[in-house]
VOSEBA-236914 format. One record per residue (C-alpha): z, y, x; residue in one letter; residue number from 1. Coordinates in steps of 0.5 Angstrom, whole numbers. Each point is the difference from the previous one (the first is absolute). Last residue first. Layout:
BEGIN
up;north;east;resn;resi
Z;Y;X;A;NUM .
...
! end
This chain:
BEGIN
up;north;east;resn;resi
206;427;-20;K;38 .
-5;2;-4;S;37 .
-3;5;5;A;36 .
-1;-5;5;V;35 .
-5;-4;-5;L;34 .
-3;6;-2;K;33 .
-2;2;6;T;32 .
-3;-7;3;T;31 .
-4;0;-6;I;30 .
-3;8;1;A;29 .
-1;-2;7;I;28 .
-4;-6;-2;T;27 .
-4;4;-4;Q;26 .
-1;5;5;N;25 .
-3;-4;6;N;24 .
-1;2;6;S;23 .
3;-5;3;L;22 .
3;2;6;A;21 .
2;7;-2;Q;20 .
2;-2;-6;E;19 .
5;-5;3;L;18 .
3;5;6;I;17 .
1;5;-6;V;16 .
4;-6;-4;L;15 .
3;-1;6;V;14 .
3;7;1;I;13 .
2;0;-7;F;12 .
4;-7;1;A;11 .
4;3;7;A;10 .
1;7;-4;Q;9 .
3;-5;-6;Y;8 .
4;-4;5;R;7 .
3;6;4;M;6 .
2;3;-8;T;5 .
3;-6;-1;A;4 .
4;0;6;F;3 .
3;7;-1;S;2 .
-2;6;4;M;1 .
! end
C-alpha cells in the first residue's frame, strides 16, 4: 500500500467521523468537494 493511499483512507475516515458528529450533509458535501479537488 502506498503512502498516498494511506493518506486518502485516513482522510476518508476523518470525513466519516465528521459526518457522524455533525449530521450536516451540506458541510460534508463541501468538505468532500474540497478533498476531491486536490
